[in-house]
C-alpha positions in Angstrom: 3.3 -13.1 1.7 3.4 -16.9 1.6 -0.3 -17.0 0.6 0.0 -14.8 -2.5 3.2 -16.3 -3.5 1.7 -19.6 -3.6 -1.5 -18.6 -5.4 -3.7 -18.3 -2.2 -4.7 -14.6 -2.7 -5.2 -12.3 0.1 -7.4 -12.4 3.1 -9.7 -9.4 4.0 -9.7 -7.4 7.3 -6.0 -8.0 7.9 -5.1 -4.6 8.8 -2.8 -4.2 5.9 -2.7 -0.7 4.4 -3.6 0.1 0.8 0.1 0.4 -0.4 1.0 -3.0 1.0 -2.3 -4.6 -0.2 -1.5 -3.3 -3.8 2.0 -4.8 -3.6 0.4 -8.2 -2.5 -2.1 -8.0 -5.3 0.7 -7.5 -7.8 2.3 -10.7 -6.6 -1.2 -12.5 -6.8 -1.8 -11.4 -10.2 1.6 -12.5 -11.4 1.2 -15.9 -9.9 2.6 -18.4 -10.8 5.5 -16.5 -12.4 6.4 -14.1 -9.5 9.3 -12.1 -10.1 11.7 -11.6 -7.1 11.3 -7.8 -7.8 7.6 -8.0 -6.8 8.4 -10.0 -3.6 11.0 -7.4 -2.6 8.6 -4.4 -3.4 5.9 -6.1 -1.1 8.6 -6.5 1.7 9.4 -2.8 1.2 5.8 -1.7 1.5 5.2 -3.7 4.4 8.3 -2.4 6.2 7.0 1.2 5.4 3.5 0.2 6.8 5.2 -1.0 10.2 7.6 1.9 10.5 4.8 4.5 10.0 6.0 5.9 6.6 2.7 5.3 4.9 0.7 6.7 7.7 3.0 9.8 7.7 2.6 10.3 4.0 -1.2 10.1 4.3 -1.2 12.6 7.0 0.9 15.0 5.2 -1.3 14.6 2.2 -4.3 15.4 4.3 -2.8 18.4 5.9 -1.9 19.9 2.4 -5.3 19.5 1.3 -6.8 21.2 4.4 -4.3 24.0 4.1 -5.7 24.8 0.4 -8.8 27.0 0.2 -12.0 25.2 -0.7 -12.9 25.1 -4.5 -15.1 28.3 -5.1 -14.0 30.2 -2.0 -12.0 33.4 -2.2 -9.4 33.8 0.4 
């Protein structure tokens, strides 16, 4: 967070998920005029990564996809 807020950008291979990374990129893109709303959004996304909310949402989306018949198959 400190890096992107100060214009340093993001490091790769940090283990940050896509949702959190997108929020951090929004901050990096807005630098040097970073609205507090973007920082709050990044904190929210990071909390969702830590509490497993993002992983649970991805898992649920995959389960919904696998529950649907494959295109072109009659079932």
